[in-house]
C-alpha positions, -999 to +999 in steps of 0.1 A: -596-171-475-583-170-510-547-170-497-554-200-474-569-219-503-540-211-526-516-225-499-536-256-495-537-263-532-500-258-538-484-270-506-467-300-523-450-276-547-437-256-518-423-288-502-405-297-534-391-262-538-378-264-502-362-298-510-345-283-541-332-255-519-317-280-495-301-299-524-285-267-536-272-259-502-258-294-496-245-301-531-230-267-538-228-245-569-229-273-595-264-283-586-275-247-585-261-241-620-278-273-633-312-262-619-308-226-631-301-238-666-329-264-665-304-292-672-306-327-659-282-338-632-259-367-639-281-396-627-282-434-632-318-435-644-340-420-671-376-415-661-399-428-689-433-411-686-462-429-703-495-411-707-518-440-712-540-443-743-542-413-767-555-403-802-582-427-814-579-446-782-594-424-755-595-451-728-623-448-703-648-420-703-653-401-671-687-395-656-687-360-670-677-372-705-639-365-705-617-391-720-591-408-698-564-401-724-568-363-719-564-365-681-535-389-684-517-365-707-523-334-685-508-353-655-479-367-674-469-333-687-469-318-652-449-347-639-423-342-666-419-305-656-415-314-619-390-342-627-370-317-648-371-292-620-356-319-597-328-325-622-340-358-637-337-368-674-371-378-688-385-394-719-421-389-728-438-417-748-463-391-760-465-354-754-497-347-775-531-364-780-518-391-803-516-429-804-481-443-810-492-470-834-472-475-867-495-501-884-530-514-884-562-506-903-586-513-874-588-497-840-579-531-824-549-536-846-537-500-839-540-506-802-518-537-805-492-517-825-494-489-800-486-512-771-458-529-789-442-495-797-445-485-761-428-517-750-400-511-776-395-475-764-391-486-728-368-516-736-346-494-758-341-469-730-310-479-710-315-475-672-351-465-678-378-466-651-413-465-665-441-445-649-474-452-667-502-428-659-538-441-660-572-436-645-595-462-630-632-468-635-659-491-621-697-495-626-702-486-589-694-449-584-687-453-547-651-464-552-622-440-551-585-437-544-552-441-563-536-475-567-501-484-579-493-516-599-458-529-605-439-554-627-414-580-616-382-562-627-357-548-602-371-530-572-404-520-589-423-535-560-405-513-535-412-482-556-448-490-560-452-496-522-436-463-514-458-445-539-489-462-526-481-453-490-475-417-500-509-415-518-526-428-487-509-405-463-512-373-484-542-375-509-563-405-499-564-407-461-582-437-448-577-456-481-571-494-477-557-498-512-524-516-515-499-518-544-503-549-565-485-569-591-497-559-626-509-593-637-524-594-672-512-559-682-494-563-716-472-533-712-460-542-677-455-579-685-434-572-716-411-544-706-376-553-694-372-523-671-386-516-637-421-501-641-451-489-622-486-482-634-504-455-614-542-455-615-546-420-602-582-423-592-617-433-603-633-415-632-666-432-622-666-414-588-682-379-593-662-362-565-628-378-574-634-372-612-637-335-605-605-336-586-587-355-613-596-328-638-584-300-614-550-285-622-541-280-586-550-316-577-530-329-607-500-310-594-504-327-560-505-361-576-474-353-596-456-341-565-463-373-547-450-394-577-419-371-581-410-373-545-412-411-544-392-414-576-365-390-564-361-411-532-361-443-551-335-432-576-312-418-549-311-452-530-280-473-535-287-504-556-271-537-549 
């Protein structure tokens, strides 16, 4: 039973490993050398990974008292590792529990500075694609499921749709959630690069909150995102 549970928990990692093996076989020794040395392949994009909130700004609080910022960072760090494994160059907006503000004496002012700095980082990254990791919450604890929001730049809508469909087919079967335009989200409306914001699930739902804190489930989330990103960046752009 333990072996079966282990396989169930880590099947997305197995799938990605198999995909990497196929890439090595198809692409030859150059790819194998790159992967062995943990070096990024030559690609047209840099994946910017944003763990939402951080530091003094913990974001939403889960039903068991865990700040959203902590869960966001755990998922973002796992996503970075998987993207590196797939040969992608990445840039983390934060890698520790910090806010990225540079000015402000009040929490509100610091949040404004934090958002402006995130926008600056994204806009200064040539050929960047933003993946912003967040968690959802709602007063009614019945709601669950991941949802992906996108901005109006490039093919962000297509990326968000592909990710949303993958979430439904792999982690949230039966979910009716659709990807949506990120109206009113400062970060998404001010960046000049394609971007998606992934609400990984609801911290207000007891069962889903437990999953979102689970390392194996976090890996599954990251595998879904990484798979969608790899497909997106490999498509020819007009």
